[in-house]
N, C-alpha and C positions, 0 to 999 in steps of 0.2 A: 504494499499500500504506500509506505512512505517513499520508497525508492522510484518506482514508476509514476506514480500519480501525484506526487508532491515535489520530489526533487528534480524530476525531468522537466516539468514546466518551469521551475526556478533556473534550471540550466539554460533552457530555451530564452527565457527573459534576459539572462545575462548576455547571451549572444546578440540578442535583438537591440537591447537598450544601453550597453556598455561598449559600444564600438569606439567611442571617443578615447578610450583608455587602452590604446594598442601597445603591447600584445597582452596586457593583463586581462582583458576580456577574454581572450582566446584560451589562455591557460585556466582561467576560472571556469569557463564553459566546459573544457575538457575534464577538469578536476570534478565538477559537480555531477557531469553526465556520467563519469567513470564510477564514481560512488554510487549514483543511482542505479546504474546497471548492476554492479556487484551486489547491492542491497536487492534489487529486483530479481536476480538469478537465485540468490539465498532464499528468497520467498518462494519462487517456484519449486526450488529443490525441496523445501519444507513442506509445500503443498502436495507434492507427489509422494512424499514419505507419508504424510498424514493420511492421505488417500487410501494408501495400501493398508496402513495400520488400523484405520477406523472402518475399513471396508465400506465406503460410501462411493456413491456415483455422482460426480461433479463434471460431467463430459463437456457441457458447455462452457463451463468456468475454465476448465483445463484448456480447452481449445483455444479460448480467446486468450489466456496467459501464454500459450505456446506461440500463437501469432505475434503477441507483443514481445516475446523473447526474440523470435526470428527478426522481427523489425529492428530490434536493438542491435542484434549481430550484424545486420545489415549497416546499421550506422557505424558500427565499429570497423567494418570493412570499408566502409565509404571513407572514412578518416584515413585509412591506410592508402587509398587510392586518390586522395585529394590532389586535384591539379593545382599548378602553380597559379598565382593571382593573374599572371598576364596570359594564361592559356586561353584560347578560344573556347575550349569546352568547359571552363570554369562555371559560366553562368548555368548551364544545364546541371553541372554537379550541385550547385547551390539550390536549384530547383528540387532535384531529386531529395537532397539532405533535409531541406525545409519540408517537403510533402511527407517524406517517410516520418519524419519527427513528429509532425503534427498528428498524423494518423496514430502513431505509437501512444501518444499523450492521450488522445480521445479515446482509443480502445482501452488503455489502462484505467482510465476514469470510469468508464463504463463497466469494466470488469470488477473494479473495487465495489462499486454499488451492488453488483451482482452477487459478489462473494459475501457482502454485508446481508444481503437478502438469503442466501444459501445458508449462511451460519446462524440465521435467526437472532442476530445481533440487536435487532430492534431499531426504533426510529431515532433514537439518541446518536447512534453510529453514523446513520444516514444523514442526520442533520449536522453532526460535527464534520464530516467529510464535506458536505455541501458548503458549509461555511468556509473550510479552508479553501475549496475551490473558488468561492466568490471572492474572498480576499485577494487570491492570486489574480482573478479576473479584473478586480477593481484596480490593483496595482499595475497590472498591464495596461488598462485603459488609460490611467493617469500618465504613465510613462509614454505611451502611444501619442496622447494629445500633446504632451510636453515636446516630443521629438518632432512632431508636425508643426507646432507653432515656432520652433526654432528655425525651420527651413524657410 
């Protein structure tokens, strides 16, 4: 939950709104996303172990989690194949990286809500996670407006 659905959006926000602090934004983005990936991977491993131990069927939740993991792996691979800034294909790479990242974040958030539902954790967990997402959204909105007004 924390890795995929909270830290990943924060890492995306770092990349979007901290560009003026080059290269600090880049290394911060890499650090946050790497930590999020490791936490997310740990969560998936724990989920697979728990599924076997508890003998429960969470096929849809597991499938979405695996898709999120694959998208995360694609992002790591994309980092390794990142073209130079002057390259003609750099803009296509950026579109790919941006698109895959956004889909990953969306699916992670959906899967967290679904996991809360499956676990029967109740409306308190749903509300708490929703508040966290709204806070991230409002911060992004403020930073986006600030960025647009600077131009």
